[in-house]
N, C-alpha and C positions, 0 to 999 in steps of 0.2 A: 412419405411422411414428414411434417414439418423439418423447414428449414430448422428453425431454431423454436425454444419453448419461452421466450422471451421477446415479446411484441415490441412492447415500450424500454427500452434498457434504463430511462431516465427512472425510471421506479423503482429500481434497484439499485445504481448508484447515479450520483449527481453533483454536477460545481454549481456551488452558489459565491455568489460576488457579494459584496458587502461594506458599509462605511461607518468606520467604529463613530460613537456619542458620548465614549465618555462616562458612561453611567446602564441602567439597568438597560437593556438591548433584544427586544424580541428578535428574533430572526424567521424567517418566513420562507416558501418557496420551493423547498429542496423535493415537496413530492412526496415524501413520506415519511416515517417515523424513527429517526436515523439513531443504526446502533453503533457504528464507529464517525468517527466524526476528526477529519486535522484540520487545526486551521493555522494559517500562516500569512502574517503582515506582505504588506507588497511592498512598501514602500518603506521600511523602517527594518529595524535590524535585532527583530525577535523571532528565537527560535520557531521550528513545529510543535503546536502542540497534539497532542495525540486523548480523546476524552471518548469512554466508550462507556456502551449501557451494564455490563457486566462485571467495570468492577470496582461502578459507581461516577455520577454525572460529573462531579468535583474532582474525581482524579486526575490528575493530571502527571502525564508525563511527554518526553522530548525527544524528537529522532532525532539531535541534531547535537545529545548530548548522550553520556552515559548515568547520569542521575539518575539516584531514586523515585519513583512515584512521590507526589507530593498532594497533599487537599490545598485544591485553589477554589478557595470561595468566593473571589472576584474573575475567576475566570468562566470556564463552560458553568452553568449551575445547575439547566434542568434540560432534558431533552424532550420534544414535544411532537404532537402528531402529524407537522407538518415545518419541521425546523428545531430552535432548539435555541435556546434562555441566555445572555450574560452579562455578566455583573462589569465593573472596571477597571480591571487590567486591561493598562495598556500596550502587552501584549497580542492580546484578541478582542479590545474593543476602547482605542483611543480615539479619542475626540478629533476626525475627520480622519482619520487616518484611513487607508486603504486596504482590509483585508480578500482573501480565499479559503471555503468551506471547502474539504472533499468529504463527502457523506458518502457511507452504506449501510443497507438493509441488510440485516442478522436475523433472528427469528420472532423481536420484538418483546423475549420474554428467554426464562436459559431451565437451561435441565441438568440433573443428575448426569455425568457417562460415567460407565464403568467401563468400558470396554479395552481398556488398556491396563499399563500395570499400576498406572496412576489412576483417581480418580478425578476426574475432571470436570467444573460446572462451562458448557458452552451453553451460546447462544449459536446458532444454525442453521442457514434458509440453505438448505440442499437445492432451486430453483437457479438461485444465482453463484452457489460455488463457494458462498462467503460464511466462516464459520470463528467468533471469536471464544477462546477458551482461557481458563484461570485455570492453573491447578499448581502445584506444592510436591515437588519431588524426594525420597527418600532411598535408602539404601544406596547403592553402586549400580554400577556396570549400564549394561543396552536394557533401558526401559522406554517406557508410553503410555501417552495419553491420547483418549478418542476424541475426535473431532467432529466426526456426525454428519458429517457430509454426503456420507454412502459415493463416495469417489474418491480417489487418490488425491490429496493437494497436491501442488506445483511448484505452489510457494507457502510457505510456513516461517513469521517472522515471529523471534519470544526475545523478551524482555524479562529480566528480573525485577520485582518488581519493589521488595524491600531489600537492593542491594545495588552501589555504583557500580554498574556491568554493563556491557555495551549489547545492543541488539541481535543476535544471531538471522542471518537471513537465508534461506534455504531455500534455491534455484534448481528444479530438477534437470534443466539443463545450462548448469556450473559447470560443472566437468563429468563428460560422454558415458563414463562406464560404474564410477564411483560417487556420485551426486551428494552421499552420507555422508562422506568424508571428509566434504568442504565448505565452509563458510563463506558469507563476506560480511561484512558489519555498516549494517544500515548509517549508524553514525558516524562513519570516519572516510574516508577515499582510501582505506587499504584496498588492494587491490585480494582476489582470491585464497585464501587460507586453506592447508589442507592439514585438517585434524584427527585424524582418524578414531570414529564411533561417538563425532559429535553427535550426530541425529540417529544416533543407536543406530539398530537395523532398519531405517530408514521406514519409508511412505507408506501407508498402506488403503484400499478403501474405508476404515474404520478406525488406524490409528494414527499416530505423528510420532516417530521414533525420538527420544533425548538419550543422553547417554549421561549420566549422573554421575558426575565426578568429573567430567570432560566437559560434556555442555549447556549443563545448567547443575547447580551443585542442591546438594539435599537441604533440606529444612526451609529454601525461600522462596518465597510464593514469585509465578510467573499471572505472565498471558503470551498467549499467542493467537497472530493474527492468521488465519489458514483459507487460502483460496484453491481450490479446480478447477480445471477449467471448463467451462460451457461455448458452445458451439453458439457466436452470433453475438455471444456476448461478452467474453473476454478471452483475452491470451495468453500466453507466459511463454515465450522462447528467445530465441538466441540467434545470433548473424555477425556478420564478419565484414570487416570493416574495410574501405578499398581504396580509402586520404581523398578520394575526390568530390569536387559538388556535385557533379553526381555519382549521388551515393545510392545505397544500397536501399531498395524497394523489401518493406515487408509485408507478408497477405498475413493480415488479421481474419479477416470472411465478415466485417464489418468495420461501417464509419467510425473511427475513433474521437472518442470524448477525453482520455488522458493518457498517458504513454508517461511512466518512467523507463531512466536507462542511464543502467551501470555498467561500466568498460569492466571486465573481469581482469585489469591490472589497478593501477592507480589510478586511482578518477574519482568526480564527485555525483551523484544521484540526481541528475534532471529529470524533473519534472513540467512539464508541459500540458493544457487542458484548453480546450473548445470556447472556454467562456473569455478565462483574462486576454486571450489573442481573435479573434471570427474569423483572419482571411489565413491563404499562404504565403509565404515560407510563415512560420510560424515560430519568433525567435524568443518568445518571452517567458523563460525558463525561471524555474525558486529551484532551490536543492534540498532535501530531506535532510540532507546533515551539515546544514552553514545556515545565519542566521540572516544573510545576504540579502539586499534588498532584491528586487526582480531584474536579470538578466538581460539582455538583450545585444551584448556585444556580439554574440556568432550567428550566422545563417542559422539559420532554422531549420524545421522538419515540416513537407507537405503533408497534414493530413487530409486522406482518401475516402473516396468511398469504400474502398476491401481492404483497407491499410494504412502503413503511414512509409515514406519514402523519404531518405537523410537528406539534404541540402546543402548541407558544409562539410569542411575537411576536419571539423574538431575532434581530439584527443580523445573529449568526451562523448560520443556519438561516433563518430569515422575518421581512426588511425588505419592506417594499411596495416592490413592482417591482421590487426588486434579483434579479440573475442568481445561482445557486448552480449548484455541479459535484459528484458526488457518484459513489463508490465501493460498492458494495456485490455483498457475498458468500453463499452460501444456508446456511442451514440446513435446508432445507427446502423440495424444489422443489413447484410447487402443485399438480402433480399425477406419479405415480406410483408405486410402489409400496406408502409411507409418505406420501400425499399432505399438505402441510402444514394446518395450522388453528393460528385465533389465538390469543395467550396467553390 
């Protein structure tokens, strides 16, 4: 049996850097037609912008605020076969400003899904374990929407499109016994919150649970980004910090291309990738919940052939005895046609 079904992870997730030109700007080199693109300026203070093909190219939501979706005709204006096109919005294409784009492949199309009690519109890629879902809950209590993955998601991130409400973040490892009763806020530094029924009855291989009147509100439109773990491509887990510069090693089974870490206590959502800094230790962070420029003030993380190792005692990554959750996507699998090597 093959170690992984994905021989080239960059066919499904890829980070692309670009420089803004203050005008129309066609960004290529993604390697596929992206269905989800997150954009962040690196040397200016605009928040991370999320665009996807299910909601429509110009429809922007920000991960650093609770603001509702807006039509941004000068932001990301179109998705293409190898990238995307930008307008003149300074937050995504300011002249001479440096930017990063993080891109995921969905299905390059949508389907109606009636697996749950709430009908959803879904772009699901079962190979890389990623789907984008839109849905409008009704009624109250434990309900669910179909995610189309054919495997149980370990991470589900929801945001109301038509309301100024925050991003709810489900992680299977956020709480050991009943993760369906806990959530984190992607747009905030808040620690894990206990809210019984926030994710309904939880996650299955066909549906994602939501608590209508608890985690979501009836009558509002929502988007959800769902991630199931795929061996050799993605890993969503947890670890405990040791407070040392010889920090915890986290095994992923691949060489990471992108890692996001969040303490389950109060702290920001730190993101590193293999393009903005190409050597270890990687300490070039951006934050999903902040507008801040790239931060290099803390010692970094080693991206290794089989996982990542913490090389700092910063509370955002490695406070002694504190719990952390993470999401990681691969640059290269540990075993395969082109096996991973250390940086």
